[in-house]
N, C-alpha and C positions, 0 to 999 in steps of 0.2 A: 587552116589552121596547121601550122607545120610540128608543132610539138606538144602535147601536150601529158602533162605529169599525174598520173591519179592518184590516188591515196587521202589522208584525212588533211580535213584543209585547218592550216596554222589558225590560230587561237580560239576554235572549236574544241569543246568538251566532247569526248566519248569515251566510254568505256572499255575498258581491257579485260579479259581474260587469263591469266598466267597459266602457262601449261607446268609447271615447276611440279613437284609432288603430286601428280595425276589429276590436281587441281581443276582441268575441265569434267573430269568427271562426277564432281562431287556433287550433291544435290543443292550443295548451298557454297558454291566456289567464290574464291578470292577475286572481288572483282574489284579493278582501280580505275579512277574515273582520272583522267590523264588529259589539259588542255594543253591540244598542239603546238610546238616548236616552230616557230620559221624555219626555213634553210639557213639562214646566218644563224640564229642560235645554233643550229645543228653543228656546223660545221665548228665553232669556236669549243661545244663541247668535244667534238673528236680534236682538236687543236690538244684539250685539258688531261687527255690520254697518252698523249707523249712529251718526251724532253730532250733536247737535244743532250748528246755523249760530251762528257769533259775528260780532261785527261791533264794534270798540273797545270788548270784554269787555262788553257786552250780547248776549243770545240775540234772532238775528233771528226777526221775526216776520211771518207774510204778515198781507193785508190781513183776514183774519177774528180773527186774534190767535192763531192758531196759531203754533206754533213750528216753524222751517223745520228740516227733517232732513237732513245731506246723508250720502251715502256716499262717503267713499274708498277707494283702491285698499289703503291700508294698512289699514282695519280689516278691509276686507273680506279680507286674508292673514293676519290675527289671529284672526278669527272660523274659518276653513279650517285653521289651525294649533291651534290649540283643538280644535275637533271632532275631529280627526284624533289628538290626545295623546289623548284622552279615551275613544275610541269605537275604536279601530282596534287589532285583538287582534295580529292577523299577515297578511302580505304573502307572497302563492305567484307564483312565475316572472315574477319579474320584477329585471332587470340594467340598472344605469345606468352605462356608461362602466365596467364593469367592477367596479361596486359590487353586491353582492346586495341588493338592499331587502328585506327580513323584516319589520321592524319599524315603528311608528309614528314614533319618531324619524330612522330610515333614510328614510322615504318623505319626512318634512318636512324632511330635510336634502339631501337628493339625488333625489326625485321630481318628474318632469315636469310644469310648469303643470295644463294640461288634466285631468291624471289628479287634482290635487290637487284643483282647482272640481269634479272631478263626483265623486268621494268622497266630500269634506265638505259636498254638496247631497244626496246618499245620507244619508249619516247625518242630518241635522236633516228632511227630508222621509220615509224610509222607504217610497218608491213601489213598490219593488222585488216583483215579483206573484212567487208561487211560480209553477212550472211548472204545477200543476193550474190555477190563477187565470189565469195569462196563456192558456190554453187554453179555458176558460172566456169570458175577455172576446174573444176574437180573432172576427169577424165579427158582433159583437152588433149594429154602426152599420150601419146601410142610408144613412147620408148623403152625399150627393155632397158634393164638396169646393168650398169659394167660397172666389172671386177675393177677396184681401185690398187693397184701396189702398194707395196708397204712404203710408206716416206723414208728417204734416205736424209730429212732435216735439211734441204733444198729443194727450194720449191721455183719452176721457171716462170718467166712473166708468159703469158697466154697470148701475146700480141706474135710470136714468131723466135721466140727463145734468145730476143734480144738483150733481158734485162734476165737476172738471178737477182734471190734476197734470199735472205736466210735468217733463220731466227736461233739464237741462243741462249737458254733459260741457266742462269744459275743463282743461285741463292734466292735473294728477292729480286731481282735484276731480269730484265728480258731484253736483248738485245737484237734490235731488227736491222740491215744492212742491204745495203742494193748494189748490186756491182754490175 
């Protein structure tokens, strides 16, 4: 077999315990049952987070002619709600201001922003490891922590400096461009 991708199997349900608010240290942590999406569904959720930049009815293009992509808080919120509505089966041990959060819709309507963001990210990445996988992965790296210099707002592509991207946040819009 040339390539094998591990992780949660699409269509199967699994429990996820969010980290937000030190939830994993709680004696009765918030537990979310997720029905994992397919890779195609994950791509569609990713596309929901972005919009083409427009000015005077025309698509804004960067120097190389590629369209400028923007990420808005509104688009991000819509992606999170869609991912949760489609893939959260139930929630346990979560109450917000007297409302017992047990369903995806109640989570969307009443859940805290930090939890909604973490759960939506988990749905689209599926990086949770089983307890066996966590034990196997712990202690595998002997690398030292590297000090990261402060960001100047521009990130270089890791391939070979061929490409740079920058992100600009103003008001309620974040702009991502590649050069």
